Every structure is written in C-alpha cells, then in structure tokens.
N, C-alpha and C positions, 0 to 999 in steps of 0.2 A: 753538447747542450747539457747544462747543469740540471741536476734532479733534486727534489726534496726528499724528506724522510720517508715518504710514501712511495717513492720510486717515479712519481710523475715528472715530466719535464716542467721546470720552472717557466712560468709565463711572463715574458718580458720582451722588450722591444726598445730600439733606439730610432731616432730620426734627427735629421739635421735640416733646417730650412733657412735659406739666405735670400733676402729680397733687398730691394733699394731702401725699404724701411726697417726691417729687422735682421738680426743674425742670431738663430736659436739652435742650440743643441739640447736635446732632451732625452733622458732615458728613464723608462718606467716599467716597474716590475709589479704585476698583480700578486704574485706570491711573495711578499716582503714582510718586513718587520717594523715599519712605521718610521723608516729612515729617510729623511730628506736633505738634500744639498740644494738650496735654491739661491740663485744669484741672478737677479733681474734689477732693472732700473725702476721698478714700481714697488716700493717698500710694503704697501698694503696687500698687494697680490702675493708677495713673499710670504707674508704672514698667513694669508688664506690657504696657499697651497701646502704650507707647513702643516696646517690643521687638517686639511684633506687628507694628506699622507698619513699622518698620525692615527686619525680616527678610521681610516680605511685600512690600515695595516699593509700599506703599499710601500715600495721604495721609489723615490722620485729624485732625479737629478736634473736641474735646469741651469742652464748657462745662456742668458738672453740679453741682448743689447738692442735698442731700438731708438727710434727718433722721438724720444720723450721731450725733447725741446719744442716739439710741435704739440703733442699731448700723448697720453699714454695709450690712446686707442689701438694702434697697430701692434704694439708690444703684447697687450692683453689678448687681443683677438688671435695673433699668431701662435701664442702659447696654448690657447684653447684648441687650435688647429692641431698643433703638434701633439699635444696629450691625447686627443681624441683618436688620431692615427695610431699612436702607439698602443693605446687600449685596444683597438680593433685588431691590430696585428698580433698583440700578445694573446688575445683570446681565440685566435685561429677560427676553427669550425664550431667552437663553443660546446663541444661534447662533455656531457656530464654536469654543465652548470645549472644553478637553480632558475636563472634567467629573470626572474621578478624579484623586486624588493619594495617595500614602503616602509619609510623610517621617518619618526618624528624626533627632533632634537629641540630641547629648550635651552635657551641661553639667558639666564635671569628672567627678565620680563617678556622676552621675545619667544616665539615659537614657530619653527620651520618644518616643513614637511617635503620630503623628496621621494618621488616614485619613479622607479626605472623598469624598463623592458628591454632587455638585450635582444632586440627583435630583428636587427639588420634593417630597420626601416626608421630613418632619422625623423623624429618629430619632437617639437619643444612647445611646451605650454608653461607660461610664467605669470603668477599672480603675487605681485609684490608692490607695496606703496611704502616708500620710505619717508621718514619726517624730514630728511635732509638729502640734498642732492650731492653732497660731497662728504667723504670721510677723509679729513686731512686734506691732501691734494688729490685724492682719488675720487673719480666721478661715479656715482652709483649706477649709472646707465651701462657702464662697462661690465657689470655683473651679467647682465643680460647678453652682451656680445660674447663674453667668455662662455657661458653656459650653451648658447645656441651654437657656436662653433664646435664645442666638445661634443655635443649630441649629434651634430651633423657628421663630422668627421669620424665620431666613434660609432656611427651608424646605429644609434639606439634611441628609443622613446624616453623623453625625460620631462617629467612635470614637477615643477618647483612652486610651492605655495608657502608665502609667509603669512601665517594666520593673524599674528598681531605682534606689536612690539612698540617700543618708544624710543629706543636708542638704535640708531642706524647701523653702527659697528656691531652691536649684538645681533641684529636681525640677519646681517650678511654672514657673520660668523656662524650662526645656527644653520644657514644654508650650507655652507662648505663642510661643516662637521656631518650634517645629515647626507650630503652628497658622498662623502667618503665612506660612511657606514652603509649606505644603500648599495653602492657599487661593490663593496666588500661582501654583502649578503648575495647579491645578484651574480657575481662572479664565482661564488664558492661552489665547490664540487659537492654534488649530492650523490652518493654512492647508489641510490636507487635509480637514478637516471641512466637509462640505456641509450647511448647515442646522444643526439641533441633533444632539448625538451620542446619538440613541436611535432604536430601530427602530420606537418609537411614533409618531415623527414630532413629538413634543411633549414637554417636560419641565415 
C-alpha cells in the first residue's frame, strides 16, 4: 500500500461494474492532486467529474461505456454507484476524519451549497430548480440520479441546495465544485481526532 508524505496509507479504491446496460471501470483516490482521466459517452458528465476532481483534490479515472443510444440515465447512475463504492472503500473505518463539511460555491450568478456527513447512514436531500430541463443533450434530472446513488453507495448524508441562478450550466457546475470541496473537507484528517469522530465509537 502506498503512503503519503505523512506516512499514512493513501486512501484509494477501484471498482469494475458490468451489466447489460453499462461497462465501467473506476479508480478513485481521496488523497490525490486533482488529476482526472474521464472517458464516458456523456460529455457533460465528463466536464462535471473533472470539476469535482479538481476542486476536491482527488484523483479519478473513469472508463465507462453505456447504452446512451437509449439515453444517458444508466451510464450516469452507474458511475454514481461506482464512485460511491470506491469512496466508501477508500475511507475504510474513517479514523481521524473531520466527517462533516458545509461548502458554498458561487458560479457567476448561481450559488450552490453542499453539506455532507460521512455518517455511514445514506440520506439525500435535494433542493434545486433549474431554468432548463436540458444542458445540451444532458437531462438535468440526471443530476439527482447521480448524487443520490453516490450518497447511497458511499453511505453518507448529502444535502444539496441551489439557492439561486439563471444559467442551468452554471448552477450544476456550482453543485459539482461544492461537492468536491465538501468531500475534500469532510474526508480530511484532523490530528485532534482520536479514532472515529462519533460518540458511538464507530461510523
């Protein structure tokens, strides 16, 4: 297992998922440098995942193919599943992490807020109303599908609020940037934390 400059094991995981609808290979490193290699059949999602990775200072590699001739739903959903699973595996027992984070990110006229609790209790709340149902060929309802499956498989509580905005692209971009920064903060190691950050003694 590779270690970082502080001697801690680097937190990373890989997953492969193949169904009749998608074929996905995904590698995720919590302790990264913001490097992404994203290859999917959904260009807008590629862009969002690149932003998520850069602003979270993660490393992410995705090679995904799916039945986009039908629509993007299965590919987007299954990438969310895979990313959530690698996040949960990479964090392990969550010793020493901060656990919570709340981040606001503006994107021009838009403002998004993402709040997370790496609680091992999947829950998702989503407050967003977009001016358009499409960004290019991408359906905005798929943002919900991706985020919900990420929280479910990552086993964490996720609240996403888009406070306002006029440009749908900007609003969704603010969400993914805030998501990256919130998960970066929540997964970061706090040297004051002994064991796991819970009075239960386990997360």
